[in-house]
N, C-alpha and C positions, 0 to 999 in steps of 0.2 A: 505494500500500500503506500502510495506517495501523495503529496500535493506540491505542485509546481507553481511558482510565482515569478513572473518574469525571468525566466530560464534558470531559477534556483529551486533546488529541492528544499522543503520544509522539513524539518526533522519534530517529532512529536514532542510536545513540552510536557515532561514527566510531572512536574508540579502541579498541572491541570489535573483534578480530580474530580470536579462537579461542574455543573454548569454554572454556578456563582463564580467559580475560578474563570470563566470564559468571558464574564463580563456582559452577560445578557440581563434583561430587565426581569424584575420581579414577576412580571405577568407571563413572561415566557418560561421562567422556572416554575412557575405554578402550573402552566399549562403543560410542559413536559412531565412534570411530577404526576399530573392527574391521568396523563396517557400511561403512566407507569414506567417512565424511564427514571433510573436512579442516578447514572453516572454517564457522561459523553464517551463514545466509542473513539478510538484512535483516529479515524478520520475526521470525526467532529473536532476532537482536541486539535488537529492540525489546521483545520481549513476555517473555522468560526473565526478566530481571532482574526485572521487575514482578512477575510469577508466583511467582518465588521468595519475593518479599515477602507471599505470600498475599493479594494483590489480584486483585480482579476484572478481567478485560480482556475486550476483544472485539477482535478481529484480523481484517483482511480481506486477501487477497492471491491472487495466482493460483493455478491448479493447479500441483503439482509445486516449490512453493517452500519446503516444509519447515513448514508449519502444523502437522502431525501431532506432530511432534518438539518443535514451539514450545509446546504444551500438555502433551504428554508427559514431557517432561524434568521440568519443575516438579512434576508430580504424582509421579513416581518420586523426585525429591529430597525430598518433604515427607511421604511416605508413613510412615505408623507400622505397623510391623510388628509392634507387640504385639497386636494384635487387632483393631483398628480397620481397616474396609474402605474403598477408594476405589472410586468408580464412574465410567467413561467412558461418555459419550453421543456416538455416531459420527453425522456429518451423514448418512451413507448407507452401504448394504451394502458398496460399492467400498472405502470407507476403513477399514471394519471388517475387512474381509477382507485388505486390505493389512498391517494391522498383526498381525492373527492369523497370518498366514503366515511371519512373521519369526520366530516362536517356536519 
């Protein structure tokens, strides 16, 4: 598993053990807790801090490792509810369905 930012590979920060450590809002922390997630996965530990800084990233990890939350959490954190829209492109219909059925 790796995450790349501007031609550099990012290593997982071992000190990150909770979603609080990632610097996400209390609303996001409550939401992930309500969904049953206890701690971020390696792909989330590597990508969320970079994406929260509004940096482009490319992440690769196996199915079921939390990639959707890895890009979805920063989108929700950075969304501007004053009228600007955010768009998500899904890799496949299965991922789209998985996200939409949770709402």
